[in-house]
N, C-alpha and C positions, 0 to 999 in steps of 0.2 A: 577387374581385380576385386575379390571379395574382401571386405573390411571385417576382420575378425580380431579376437583377443591377441593372437600371436602377432598380427601386424602392428597392433598398438603397442606391444611390448618391445618392439624392435624399431629400427630406423624408419622415420616417416617416408623415406624413399620406397619402402615396400608397398606403399599405397599409391593408387592412381591419383592424378591431379583432381579428377572429378570427385573422388571420395574425400579427399582432403577439404575441398571447398564445401561439400555437403556437410561435413562434420562441423564446419563453422556456422551452420545455419540452424536456427530454431524456428519451427513453424507451428501450425495448429491444426485442429480438425474441426469441422463445422457442426458436429452433432454431439449427442451423448454417447456415441459409440465410435470405435476406431475402425472397425471392419465394415466394408472392404476398402473404403476410400483411402485410409491412411496406408494400408498395406500396398495398394497399387502405387501410391506416391513414393513410398520408401523403396519399392522395387526399382524405381528410376533414379532416385537420389537418396542415399543413406544419410539422412539428416542427423545432425548431432544432438538434436533435442526437440521437445515439443512443449508448448505452453498451454495451460488450461485456463479457461475463462468462464464467466457465469453461465454461458450457454452450454458448457460441457458438464455442468454439475446439477444433478437432480436430487439424488439421495445417496446414502452411504453405499448400498448394494450396487447401484448403477455405477458409482464412482470407482468402487473396487473392481468391478468388471471392466470398466474402461481402462484402468491401470493395468490389469492383467493382459488385456488385448494389446495395449501399447508395448508393454515389456516383451510379450511373445513375438510381436511383429519385429521389434528391434533385434531380439535374440535370433530369430530366423534369418535376419539379414546380416548376422555376424557382428552386430554392434554390442559392445560390452554391457554388462548388467551391474547395478541397476541403471537403466537408461535415464538420460537427463530428461526429467519431467519437472516443470516448475509452475508456480502459480503465484499470483499476487494475493497472498492471504495475510492481511494486515489487521484483522479484527475491525471493529467500529464500522465506518461507512463503506469499507471494502472487504466484505466477508462472504466467502463462497459457501461456507458450510453451516450457516446460521439456522437452517431449517432442520438440521439433524445432529449437530454438535453444539456444545455450549457456545453461545454467542456472546463474546466478551467485548469490553470497551477497546477502543483503538489507542493510538499513540498519545494524542493530546489529553485524553482522560488520564492515562498513566502519568503524564507530566504534572497533573494537578497534585499528585502525592508528594512531589519534591523529594522522592526517595528512589534511587536507581534500582533498588531491590524489586520495585514494582515492575520495571521493564524486564528484569530477569525472570520473574514469574510469568509475565506475558509471553516471553520467548519460549518458556517451558510448556505452557499450555498450548500455544499454536503449534509448536514443534511436535508435541505429543499427538495432536490431531493429524498432522502431516505424516508422521511416522506410522500411525495406524492405517493410513491409506496407501502407504508405500511410495509417497512422493519425496524424493531425495533432496529437493532444492526449493527454497522460497525466494521470490523476488521481494525481499524485505530484509532489513528494516528501511523505512523512509528516514533519511538523515538530513532532509532539508530543514534549514532554520527559517521558520516562517516569520520573517521580519516585516513583510508586507501584509497587513491585516486584510487587505482587499484581494489577496491572492485567490483566484477562483478554483484552483486545482489541488493545492496542498492543504491549507487549513488544518482541520483536526487530524490529518494524516501525519502531521509533524509532532514531535515531542514538545516543541515550544519555540520561544523566541530568543532564547539565550544559547549561543553556540556551545558553551561549556556544559550546560544541562543536557542538550541534545547529544553531545559527545558521550557523556557519562551514561545516559540512558541507552544509547545505541550499543555501547560496549557491553553493558549488562544484558541487553536483549540477545546479542550475538552469543554470549556465553550460555544463556539459557537454551537457545535453539540448538547449539552445537551439542549440548548434553543429551538432547533427545535424538541425536543421530541425523540431523538435517543441516544441509549447507545453506549459506546465506548469501544474499546479494544486496549490498548497500546501494542506495539510490537517493537522488539523481545527481550525480557528480557534474559540475562542482557545486551544485546547490540551486534548487528551483524555488526557494521560498521568498525570493525578493521581487519576483515578476508580477505583472498584472494580467498576463495572458495565459491561456490554457493550451499547452503544446499538443493536446489531442486535436485541436482545431487550428491554431495559428502557430507561427514561429515567434516566441516571445523574445524580447530584448531585456538584458540586465545591465544596468548602468555602472556596476561596481568595477573598480580597478583591480588589478592583480593583488596589490597590497591589501586592499579591503577584503578580497576573498580569503587571503592567507590568514588574516586576523579574525575572521568570523566564520563564514559558511564552510570553509575547508576543514575546520577543527574536528567536526564529527567524523569526517572521512579519514583523517589522520588517526583518530582513536580507533576507527573500525579496522584499519590496516594493522594496528598494534594488537587488536583483538582476534586477528586471524580471519578476517572476512575472505570468503572464497571467491567472490566476484564483486565487481563494482559496475553499476549501470550508468552509462553516460546520458546526460539530459539533453533534450532538444531545445537549446536556447543559445542566443548569440550574445556576445559581449563587445559592443562597439568601442569600449574604452580599454580593451586589451588588444592592441594591434597585432600581437604575435599570433592571435587566432585567425587573422586574415579574413574576418567576416564570416567564417564558417560556424555552424552550430557546434557546441562542445562535442557532441556525439560524432562529428565528422572531422574534428580538428586534430591534426598531428600535434599541435601545441598542447592541448588539454589532455588527450589520451596518452600520447607518447612522451612529450617533454615533461609535463607537470606530474601526471599521475604515475607513469612508469618510472621515469628517471629521477625527478626531484623528490617525489614522495616514496619511491622505492617499492611500489606495489608489484608483487610477483604473481598474483592470481589472475583470474579471467577478467578481462575487460569486455563488457558487452554493451551494445547499443540498447536504448529503449526501443520499442517497436518502431521500425522505420516506415510502417504503414500509417502512422499517426499523421494528422494533417500538417504538423510542423515540417515534416520531411516530404511527404507524398505530394503536397501542393507546391513545393518549391524546388524539387530535384527530380531528374529523370531516373527511372529505375535502372537504366543501362549504366548509369554513372554512380548512383548512390552507394551500391555495394563496393565499388572500387574505392570511393572516398572513405568508406567505413574501414576497409582493410588498410589502406594507406595511413589512416589516422592512428591505427594501432589496436583496433577492436579485434578480439579473438572470436567472439560469437556475435552474430547479427540476428536480432529478433525481427521476424516478419511473419506474423502469425495468422494471416487471414485470407490472402488471395493467391491461389496457386499461380496464376498467370504473372502476377507481379514478382513472385518469388523466382519463377523460371528466368525472368529477365535479369534479376539480381545475380543469379548464379552464372548465367551466360556472360554477363558483363565482367564478372570477376575472372572467369576462365579466359576470356579474350585478353584481359589486361595482363594476366600471367604469361600467356603465350606471346604477347607483343612486347614483353619485357617491361611493362609499366609497373607491375608488381613483381618483386623478386620471389622466386620459389622459396628461398630461405625465409622470407617473411611469412608465407603460408605455413612452413614447417614449424616456426616458432609457436604459432597458435595451436597447431595439431599437438605439439608436445605439452602445452599447457592444458589443453582439453583432456588429453590422456591422463595427466596428473589429477585433474578434477575427478575423472571417473574413479581413479584409485582412492581419492579421498571419500567419495560416496561410500565405497565399500568399508573403508576404515571407520567412518562415522557410524555406519549401520552396525558394525561389529561391536562398537563400544557404547551403543545407545543406552541411555537410562531415562526413558520417557516416564511421565506420570502415568501410573496404571489407570485404565479407563474408569474404574470404580471411584477414583479420586478426582476426576475431572470437574464434577459439579462443585465440590467443596473448594477446589483450587480456584475455579472461576469466580465464586462468590467472595472468597478471600481477596482475590485480586480486585474485584469491583468495589469492595468496601474501602479499599485504600484510595479510590479515586473520587469519592464524594467530598466536596469541599464547601463548607458553609462560609460564604463571603461576608454576610452581615445579617443581623436580625434585629433591627432597631425597634420593631413593634412587639418584640417578644412573642412571636407567633409559634415558635418551636419549643417543645414538640406540639403537633396539632392536637386539638382537644376533641375527644369523642362526643362531647356535648354541643359542639358547634356545627353549623351548616356551612359547607364549603362548595364553591364552584371551581371546577378544574377546567381550564381552557388549554387545549393542546393543538398545536399546528399540525396540518397534514404534511407529511414528508414528501418532498419532491426530489427526483434525481437531478443533482446540480452539475455534475460532470460525468464523462464516460467512466471515470475512476470512482464510481459511487453507485452502489447497488442497494442503497437504503430507501430509495424512492418508492412510495406506495405502501410501505410497511406501517402497520398500526403501532402507535406508542401505547403499550399495554399497561399504563400506570394505574388507571382507574380501578381495575379489578383487584390489583394488589392492595390499594387503599381500602376498598370496601371489605376485602377479606380480613383486614386488620381492625374492622369495626367502625371505620370513618363514614360519616354521612356526607356523600359527595355527589353533586350533579355535574355531568361531564358535557362540555360543548367543544366543538372543533372549529378551527378557523383556517383560512388559507395562509400561506407564507407571506402573501402580499395583500393583507386585508385593506379594503377601501373604506371610505367614510361610512357607507351604509352598513357594512358588516361590523365595523367598530361600534357604531351606535346600537345595533341590535344586540351585540354581546354585552355592552355596558348596561343596557336595559334589563337583560336577563340576570346580570350579576347583582342588581340592586339589593342591598340588605344582607349580602353574603360576604364572607371572607373569600378572596379569590386567590387561586394558585394558577399562575400563568406560565406555561412553557414557551420558550423562544428558540427559534432555529435561525441563526445568523441574522438576528434583528439589526445588527449594526450595518448590514447591507440592505435588508428588506424592512424599511423603516416604518411601514404601516404597523408592524408589531410593536415598535417603540411608542407610536401614537396611542395604540390600544393600552399599553402599560401605563402611559402617562394619565390617560383618562380614568383608568381603573384606580390608580393610586390617589387621584384627587377625590374619588368617591368613597373610598374605604380601605380597609386593611388589604395588603397585597403581598404575596410571596411569589417571587419569580424563580423559575428553574431554567438555567442556561443549558440547553440540550445539545448545542453544537459548538461553534467557535466561542471561545471564552470572552471575546472582545465585547459581546453584548453587555457584560456586567457593567462596564464603565458608562454605557449610554442609557441604561435602565434607571428608573427613578431611585435615587439614593435613599429616599424615605421608605422604600419597600425592602423587604427581606430578599436575599438572593442566595441561591445554592447553585454551584457550578458542578455540572456532570459531564459535559462535553461528549455525551453518548446517549443513545436511546436503546442500547442493548438490553436484553432481558435481565442480565445480572446487574447491570447498572441500575435499572428501575427497582429491582428487588432490594439492592443496597440502599437506594434512596428511600424506599418505603420504610425500611427499618429506622432511618433517621427521622423521617416525618412523623411516624406513629410508633413510639416506643412502647413495648409491651412488657409487663412484669414477668 
């Protein structure tokens, strides 16, 4: 049975079971092109969507070509347009377009502004970029409340530690993105900010009770539902103190997806899993059963974006479960109807889109970044920096800390911006985990100079804190908090401190304006 627009506009019974199941599946492609691999796969399964990842994005022209190929393949297969294509475009540490579009700060930087209007502008900028590429859906915003400062996977991807702030910022972000014609996916329900494990690798546990969830981490998702979130992504984490979940991850739990999100909170849009090829699921569940669990839980779309053999087993498992009566056909039809409605919303959003014109992107990005620079303290009266003094700038080398992080290896281009503004600065680099020898060497080089030290998660990588302590004992020190804001409390309070929570180009430009003011 050919899946076409007419089929989707009428009763789901007009479609074959195989096409219905495929419509619920979101997959990927392994390269920077879709042909011929993706066409061959769609000829066998008319997948409901495709996800894009860093390995799929090289530059603007290549991405536009990839999008054209994907949409053409979907159209040739009778799937409605625009085809479901989504991406984790969060800005900050998870930004796919930073080599060719304005690279803006992420969520935690926005949270420094204490003004939800900043998140609205963030949504407008990112949405405008997605609109220009023809990408109709974003797997954002992250609405996790990052109450565990040692959380290895959320961190600066969160707007902050206060549920009400995260709720307000998320709501504003959604409004901004919708105005650009792009649909949103709020994640990771019911909240991934309290755990100490990375679900890309392990299946984390969250000790919160249901009451504690309702009074904190769920508030941003409730706000997102009110703001018209199109999709909500289920997180891969278990809640041992919520017995209704029966020990299942939230993403596979009928209680979390069906009872809590769908029934109690009244969400009517698409419920999707986080990628079930992540370690949290793939290491703990058999692919023949995990798709079945996902559907029984109430997920409408299943993300499995990397391995064709794994995906085939997921689809086969769901089909067998339907034929055996384990999954009711009506349950599949419910999801097909919701997906059909999502496709209609793609077209509605596109028709009403009001993105920022391309010629305004740079100014909007700088305006946004300026809102996110926060001077925490300046006890030594070092600001603004003096053109008559000698400075040493010590910057850490960025490392990839999680799979959801593509900032590793990128240079922090602050020195050139300071020199261009007339500052006399010598730049040194250090590792994120400097040892005693490296610390001693840097302190020797800094003798007699005012030091500006950047930190990247020094609250976790405490060699950076030791370096800061020794530098502060030796002379004037200004610290720059470039990632998690928690460094600020652990750094020498006698030193100055500026919070940036970002190393994006526009963050550094806004910082340079604060550091060296020009007439």
